[in-house]
Each structure stands twice: as structure tokens, then as C-alpha cells.
C-alpha positions as CSV (number, residue, x, y, z in Angstrom):
1,M,0.5,-62.2,-37.7
2,K,-2.1,-63.4,-35.2
3,I,-2.0,-65.5,-32.1
4,T,-3.9,-68.8,-32.7
5,K,-3.3,-70.7,-29.4
6,V,-2.0,-70.2,-25.9
7,E,-0.8,-73.5,-24.5
8,V,-0.2,-73.7,-20.7
9,H,2.3,-76.1,-19.1
10,H,2.6,-76.6,-15.4
11,L,6.1,-77.9,-14.7
12,Q,7.0,-79.2,-11.3
13,K,10.3,-80.4,-9.7
14,Q,10.9,-81.9,-6.4
15,L,13.5,-80.2,-4.2
16,S,17.0,-81.7,-3.9
17,S,17.9,-79.4,-1.0
18,T,16.1,-77.4,1.7
19,M,14.3,-74.1,1.0
20,Q,13.5,-72.7,4.4
21,I,12.8,-69.0,4.6
22,S,11.5,-66.7,7.3
23,R,7.8,-67.4,6.7
24,G,7.9,-71.1,5.9
25,G,9.4,-73.4,3.3
26,F,8.9,-75.3,0.1
27,T,8.7,-79.0,-0.9
28,V,8.5,-78.5,-4.7
29,R,9.2,-75.8,-7.3
30,N,6.3,-74.9,-9.7
31,H,6.7,-73.1,-13.1
32,I,3.8,-71.9,-15.2
33,I,5.1,-71.8,-18.8
34,V,3.1,-70.6,-21.8
35,K,3.7,-71.5,-25.4
36,V,2.1,-69.0,-27.7
37,F,1.4,-70.2,-31.3
38,T,0.9,-68.0,-34.4
39,D,-0.6,-68.3,-37.9
40,A,3.0,-67.8,-39.2
41,G,4.2,-70.9,-37.5
42,I,6.4,-69.0,-35.0
43,T,6.0,-69.8,-31.4
44,G,7.2,-68.1,-28.2
45,L,7.7,-69.0,-24.6
46,G,6.8,-67.0,-21.6
47,E,6.3,-67.5,-17.8
48,G,4.1,-66.1,-15.1
49,V,5.4,-66.2,-11.5
50,G,3.2,-66.3,-8.4
51,N,0.4,-68.6,-7.3
52,A,0.8,-71.3,-9.8
53,E,-2.8,-72.5,-9.7
54,Y,-4.3,-69.0,-10.1
55,I,-2.0,-68.1,-13.0
56,K,-2.7,-71.4,-14.7
57,A,-6.5,-70.9,-14.4
58,L,-6.3,-67.4,-15.8
59,L,-4.1,-68.4,-18.8
60,N,-6.4,-71.4,-19.6
61,G,-9.4,-69.1,-19.1
62,P,-9.9,-65.3,-19.7
63,I,-6.4,-64.1,-20.2
64,G,-5.5,-66.8,-22.7
65,K,-8.7,-66.3,-24.6
66,M,-8.2,-62.5,-24.8
67,A,-4.9,-63.1,-26.5
68,I,-6.3,-65.1,-29.4
69,G,-6.4,-63.1,-32.5
70,L,-4.0,-60.4,-31.3
71,N,-0.8,-59.5,-33.2
72,P,2.2,-60.8,-31.2
73,L,4.5,-58.3,-33.0
74,D,2.5,-55.4,-31.6
75,I,3.6,-55.4,-27.9
76,D,1.6,-52.2,-27.2
77,E,-1.6,-54.0,-28.4
78,I,-0.8,-57.0,-26.2
79,R,-0.3,-54.8,-23.2
80,R,-3.3,-52.7,-23.9
81,E,-5.7,-55.6,-24.4
82,L,-4.4,-57.8,-21.6
83,I,-3.6,-55.2,-18.9
84,D,-5.1,-51.8,-19.6
85,N,-8.3,-52.3,-21.5
86,Q,-10.6,-54.0,-18.9
87,V,-13.7,-52.4,-17.5
88,Y,-12.3,-53.0,-14.0
89,F,-8.5,-52.4,-13.9
90,E,-6.4,-55.2,-12.7
91,R,-3.5,-53.3,-11.2
92,M,-1.7,-56.2,-9.4
93,G,-1.9,-59.9,-8.6
94,S,-2.3,-63.1,-10.6
95,S,-4.0,-61.4,-13.6
96,I,-0.9,-59.3,-14.2
97,C,1.4,-62.3,-13.7
98,A,-0.7,-64.2,-16.4
99,A,-0.5,-61.2,-18.8
100,S,3.2,-61.0,-18.2
101,A,3.7,-64.6,-19.4
102,I,2.0,-63.9,-22.7
103,E,3.8,-60.5,-23.2
104,I,7.2,-62.3,-22.6
105,A,6.3,-64.9,-25.2
106,C,5.4,-62.2,-27.7
107,W,8.9,-60.7,-27.3
108,D,10.3,-64.2,-28.0
109,I,8.2,-64.4,-31.2
110,L,9.2,-60.9,-32.2
111,G,12.9,-61.7,-31.8
112,K,12.5,-64.9,-33.9
113,F,10.5,-63.0,-36.5
114,K,13.3,-60.4,-36.9
115,N,16.0,-63.0,-36.3
116,V,17.6,-61.0,-33.5
117,P,18.0,-61.5,-29.7
118,V,15.5,-59.6,-27.6
119,H,18.1,-57.3,-26.2
120,E,18.5,-55.8,-29.8
121,L,14.8,-55.0,-29.8
122,L,15.2,-53.2,-26.4
123,G,17.9,-50.8,-27.6
124,G,20.9,-52.9,-28.1
125,L,23.6,-54.6,-26.1
126,K,24.9,-52.5,-23.2
127,Q,26.2,-55.4,-21.0
128,K,28.0,-58.3,-22.7
129,K,28.2,-60.2,-19.4
130,L,26.2,-60.0,-16.2
131,E,27.7,-60.3,-12.7
132,A,25.8,-63.0,-11.0
133,Y,24.9,-63.8,-7.4
134,A,23.6,-67.2,-6.2
135,S,20.4,-66.9,-4.1
136,D,20.0,-70.4,-2.8
137,V,21.5,-70.4,0.7
138,Y,18.5,-71.2,2.9
139,W,18.0,-71.1,6.6
140,E,19.2,-74.2,8.4
141,N,19.2,-75.0,12.1
142,D,22.7,-76.5,11.5
143,I,24.8,-73.6,10.3
144,D,27.4,-76.0,8.9
145,K,24.9,-77.1,6.3
146,M,24.5,-73.5,5.2
147,L,28.2,-73.2,4.9
148,D,28.4,-76.4,2.9
149,R,26.0,-74.8,0.4
150,V,28.1,-71.6,0.2
151,R,31.2,-73.7,-0.6
152,A,29.3,-75.6,-3.3
153,I,28.3,-72.3,-4.9
154,E,31.9,-71.0,-4.8
155,E,33.1,-74.1,-6.5
156,M,30.7,-73.1,-9.4
157,G,32.7,-69.9,-9.8
158,I,30.2,-67.5,-8.2
159,S,31.4,-65.6,-5.2
160,T,28.5,-63.3,-4.4
161,I,26.1,-65.0,-2.1
162,K,22.5,-64.3,-0.9
163,A,21.3,-66.1,2.2
164,H,17.7,-66.4,3.3
165,I,17.4,-65.9,7.0
166,G,15.1,-64.3,9.5
167,Y,13.5,-67.6,10.7
168,K,14.8,-66.6,14.1
169,K,15.1,-63.2,15.8
170,P,17.9,-60.9,14.7
171,V,20.2,-61.6,17.6
172,E,19.8,-65.4,17.0
173,D,20.4,-65.2,13.3
174,L,23.4,-62.9,13.9
175,K,25.5,-66.0,14.2
176,R,24.5,-67.1,10.7
177,V,25.3,-63.7,9.2
178,K,28.7,-63.8,10.9
179,A,29.4,-67.5,9.8
180,I,28.7,-66.7,6.2
181,R,30.8,-63.6,6.2
182,D,33.7,-65.5,7.7
183,E,33.3,-68.2,5.1
184,I,33.2,-66.0,2.0
185,G,35.7,-63.4,3.2
186,E,35.6,-59.6,3.4
187,E,36.3,-59.2,-0.3
188,N,33.1,-60.9,-1.6
189,K,29.6,-59.5,-1.7
190,M,27.0,-60.8,0.8
191,I,23.2,-60.3,0.6
192,I,20.6,-61.1,3.2
193,D,16.9,-61.8,2.2
194,L,14.4,-61.6,5.0
195,N,11.4,-62.6,2.7
196,C,9.2,-60.1,4.6
197,G,9.6,-62.0,7.8
198,Y,10.4,-59.2,10.3
199,N,8.4,-56.4,11.6
200,Y,9.6,-52.8,11.8
201,T,11.3,-53.0,15.2
202,E,12.9,-56.3,14.4
203,T,14.3,-54.9,11.1
204,L,15.9,-51.9,12.9
205,E,17.4,-54.4,15.4
206,A,18.8,-56.5,12.6
207,I,20.3,-53.5,10.8
208,S,22.0,-52.5,14.0
209,L,23.4,-56.0,14.8
210,W,24.4,-56.9,11.2
211,E,25.8,-53.6,9.9
212,P,29.4,-54.6,10.8
213,Y,29.3,-57.5,8.3
214,G,29.2,-55.3,5.2
215,L,26.0,-56.4,3.5
216,T,25.5,-55.4,-0.1
217,W,21.8,-55.0,0.6
218,L,19.1,-56.2,3.0
219,E,16.2,-57.5,1.0
220,E,12.4,-57.4,1.7
221,P,12.7,-56.9,5.5
222,I,8.9,-56.3,6.1
223,N,5.5,-56.7,4.6
224,P,5.6,-55.0,1.1
225,N,2.4,-53.1,1.8
226,L,4.0,-51.0,4.4
227,Y,5.5,-48.3,2.2
228,C,5.8,-45.6,4.9
229,E,7.6,-48.0,7.3
230,M,9.9,-49.1,4.5
231,G,10.8,-45.5,3.9
232,Q,11.5,-45.0,7.5
233,I,13.7,-48.1,7.6
234,K,15.7,-47.0,4.5
235,S,16.2,-43.4,5.8
236,S,17.7,-44.7,9.0
237,S,19.6,-47.7,7.6
238,V,23.3,-47.9,6.9
239,I,22.6,-51.0,4.9
240,P,21.1,-50.5,1.5
241,I,17.4,-51.7,1.3
242,A,16.1,-53.8,-1.7
243,A,12.5,-54.7,-2.5
244,G,10.1,-55.0,-5.4
245,E,9.4,-58.6,-6.2
246,N,5.9,-58.2,-4.8
247,E,5.2,-54.9,-6.7
248,F,3.3,-54.5,-10.0
249,L,3.5,-52.2,-12.9
250,V,5.2,-48.8,-13.1
251,H,2.6,-47.2,-10.9
252,G,3.4,-49.6,-8.1
253,F,7.1,-48.8,-8.3
254,K,6.5,-45.1,-8.4
255,T,4.7,-45.5,-5.1
256,L,7.7,-47.4,-3.8
257,F,10.1,-44.7,-5.0
258,D,7.9,-41.7,-3.8
259,N,8.0,-43.2,-0.3
260,N,11.8,-43.3,-0.5
261,A,11.5,-47.0,0.4
262,V,14.4,-48.7,-1.6
263,D,17.9,-48.2,-2.7
264,I,17.7,-51.2,-5.1
265,A,14.5,-51.9,-7.0
266,M,13.7,-55.6,-7.8
267,P,10.9,-55.9,-10.4
268,D,10.2,-59.5,-11.5
269,I,9.5,-59.5,-15.3
270,A,7.1,-62.4,-14.9
271,R,5.1,-60.6,-12.2
272,A,5.5,-56.8,-12.8
273,G,3.8,-56.7,-16.2
274,G,6.3,-58.2,-18.7
275,I,9.5,-57.1,-20.4
276,Q,8.3,-53.7,-21.7
277,E,6.8,-52.8,-18.3
278,T,10.1,-53.7,-16.6
279,M,12.1,-51.6,-19.0
280,N,9.8,-48.7,-18.1
281,I,10.4,-49.4,-14.4
282,C,14.2,-49.3,-15.1
283,K,13.8,-46.0,-16.8
284,L,11.8,-44.6,-13.9
285,A,14.3,-45.9,-11.4
286,K,17.0,-44.1,-13.3
287,E,15.1,-40.8,-12.8
288,Y,15.1,-41.5,-9.1
289,N,18.8,-42.5,-9.1
290,I,17.9,-46.0,-8.0
291,E,19.7,-49.1,-9.1
292,V,17.7,-52.1,-10.4
293,S,18.4,-55.8,-9.8
294,P,15.5,-57.8,-11.2
295,H,14.0,-60.5,-9.1
296,N,14.6,-63.7,-11.0
297,Y,14.0,-66.9,-9.2
298,S,12.0,-69.4,-11.3
299,S,12.6,-71.3,-14.5
300,G,15.1,-70.9,-17.3
301,V,12.5,-68.9,-19.3
302,L,12.5,-66.1,-16.7
303,L,16.2,-66.3,-16.4
304,A,16.5,-65.9,-20.2
305,A,14.1,-62.9,-20.3
306,T,15.9,-61.3,-17.3
307,M,19.3,-61.6,-19.0
308,Q,18.0,-60.1,-22.2
309,L,16.5,-57.1,-20.4
310,M,19.6,-56.5,-18.2
311,A,21.8,-56.7,-21.2
312,A,19.9,-53.8,-22.8
313,T,20.1,-51.5,-19.7
314,D,22.8,-49.5,-18.0
315,N,21.3,-49.2,-14.5
316,C,20.7,-52.9,-13.8
317,T,23.2,-54.6,-11.5
318,L,23.7,-58.2,-10.3
319,L,21.9,-61.1,-12.0
320,E,20.0,-63.4,-9.6
321,F,21.0,-66.9,-10.4
322,D,19.6,-70.2,-9.0
323,A,22.4,-72.6,-8.4
324,S,20.3,-75.1,-6.5
325,M,19.3,-77.4,-9.3
326,N,15.8,-77.3,-7.8
327,A,14.2,-75.5,-10.7
328,V,13.6,-76.5,-14.4
329,Y,16.4,-74.2,-15.5
330,H,19.3,-75.2,-17.7
331,E,17.2,-77.5,-19.8
332,F,15.4,-74.6,-21.4
333,F,18.5,-73.1,-23.0
334,I,19.2,-74.0,-26.6
335,E,22.9,-73.1,-26.0
336,P,24.5,-73.9,-22.5
337,L,25.0,-70.9,-20.2
338,I,28.7,-69.9,-19.8
339,I,29.9,-68.6,-16.5
340,E,33.2,-66.7,-16.5
341,N,34.7,-65.2,-13.3
342,G,31.4,-65.0,-11.6
343,S,29.6,-63.5,-14.6
344,I,27.2,-65.1,-17.1
345,L,27.7,-64.3,-20.8
346,V,24.7,-62.8,-22.6
347,Q,23.4,-65.1,-25.3
348,K,22.7,-63.9,-28.8
349,L,20.2,-66.4,-30.3
350,P,17.0,-65.1,-31.9
351,G,14.3,-64.3,-29.3
352,L,15.0,-65.5,-25.8
353,G,17.1,-68.5,-26.9
354,V,14.9,-71.1,-25.0
355,E,12.7,-74.0,-26.0
356,L,10.3,-76.4,-24.3
357,T,11.0,-79.9,-25.5
358,D,8.8,-83.0,-25.4
359,E,11.3,-84.6,-23.1
360,M,11.0,-81.8,-20.6
361,I,7.2,-82.0,-20.7
362,D,7.3,-85.8,-20.1
363,K,9.7,-85.3,-17.2
364,Y,8.2,-82.3,-15.4
365,A,4.6,-81.6,-16.5
366,I,1.7,-82.2,-14.1
């Protein structure tokens, strides 16, 4: 089997609610989706997450062209040719994101070819359902608006909440931490994502102030390049530290782990190098006794790939779920997602169980 065409779709959706984080905000959501065609008539979907315009240009240009003629059933060949076989190694950035998109699509093709879900190709089903957390409570000047969002999520049946704060200094955002904890109760999990918005000193202050509120983890407190400082933060923190959405390939995560920088690793399949690379990251994390909760905040294609990977692992915890309706999300799934008691059931259709319809392209493509 050979790849005959790589078709790139830039989907965009206007926000229905605010998305204010520590370092700015958003007005639209962008998704770069690839549809990989083969001479056997089987197609697969993948996604690259990052700078949409850069990834699109690479997929329409050199990365997409390199994929033509490769065997999509040979994942090692795909990885070797798109990631490891260049004269100058691309170790991170948009090139890896673009290659990730094609690699994901090849797993979708392989699952369809063998008529099995991707998790069966990754070692079999180890988790039938995945405990989910909703990651779309964003910073608001009006705290009541944030609490309204929390209540809407709880009505969906999800009780674990992640809030994006850090737009103000730690002492000022303490009232938001307290308000959310009071709303969800002591029995439910609460995560705070700083989106790399604080410096080292501010992070230590935040940990000291927010520790009484029982955070499950504090995510991406500082610039992801500061491995040493991250290690110092983790070593002194009573709150678990999570990071990794801005890291690439196994080698990047080994650097993170060797610096003792995280309690929870958060590789993004559509950024870190694809499904196989993320499985390798999970195996490495297990050697370091580190839990994995993949970053997963884009379209339904990434959600499907993340669910399939997590279902085949035993050291992945908490599925990130976008409850905002701001993304092109549920439309991708051939069968509707089922949420039961805060968990999402793993689907068992061949491949990833997603499709890109003409109606979706007409509605969202730019």
C-alpha cells in the first residue's frame, strides 16, 4: 500500500465563550486536519497542533510531499522518513507537528486495514473508560462568570475541573482558586493551568498561597525552556507539577524527567511526534515513575487519537476534555461519545472512529 495524496484542511470555529489565559486570549479555534489517501482506497485522518499557518504550509509543502509513495502500514518507515531521516534534524517545532499529523492518519489507515480500533494495535485494551476532566474554565474579571461555567460543566456529568488563571498575580488570583474550590466541593478534583504565565518567584508564591485548596496539579507554571527552574519548583512544591505540551519527542521528555521537573507528563500526540512517539514517552515515564495525562485540546481527531492511546496504557490518567463547544469536536465521531459518571467510554470502531464530512468542510473550512 502506498500514500497517493495528502489533503490539508484548515478548519476554524468562532468562540462561543471567552478563552482568556495568563498570556493573552483567543477569538477563534483553528484545526489543521490531514486526510491521507492510499492506492488501496483507504483514507485516514490526522491532526497537527501548534501554529496553524506554519503546520499547514509544511503539510502542503515538504512534509506532505515526502509522505507520497510511503507505505502507511509501516509506521516505522513513516517516522524514519518524516522525522529522523533529514540532513538537518528537526527535533522540535512545527515540522514535528506536521509529521505527527501524517503519522496519526497512518494509524487510522492501519486500523481500518486490519479492521480493529487503534488501541488493539497498541497492545490491547487496558482501560475501557477514561476519567475525564473539563479544561475550559477561563480567567474572567467577573468570578461569577467562571462559576457559571463550572456549573455548566457539572451539569454535563463531569466533576473534575481545570481552570486557566494567572492573568493576575498569585495573591489576586487566590480568590478565584478559593471560589472554584468552594463551588465544586472538597470531594472533587481541581486543576490550575498557568499556561507558562508566571516566573519562578511568582510560582513559589502561588504554591504557598494555593496549597490549602487541594490542587490535583499545577500545570505549566513557567516558560517550558527553564528545565532547571522547573526542577527546583517541583522539588519544593507540595502541589504536583504537570507540563509537557510544549515538549517534543522522547528526547525532550527525557530532558524534562532528568531535571526532575514534573510529577505528571503531558505529551500532545499531535505535537510530540505522533502516536508511536507518545507511546514511547509513556513507557519512558513509567521507568521514571511518572504519570502521564496527555495534553488534548483541539479537534475531535486529536481527542479520538488520545482516547485510543490512553486505552492501551496503564500509566495514563485523566482524559482532557473540551466541554466548551468552541472546537470542531463531536462532529468528527462516527458514533457519539458516551459519558458515564464523569468518564468517557472508549470507542471500538476500526481505526480512530472519526470522519471528515463534506458538511463539516462546507461549515468550517477556510
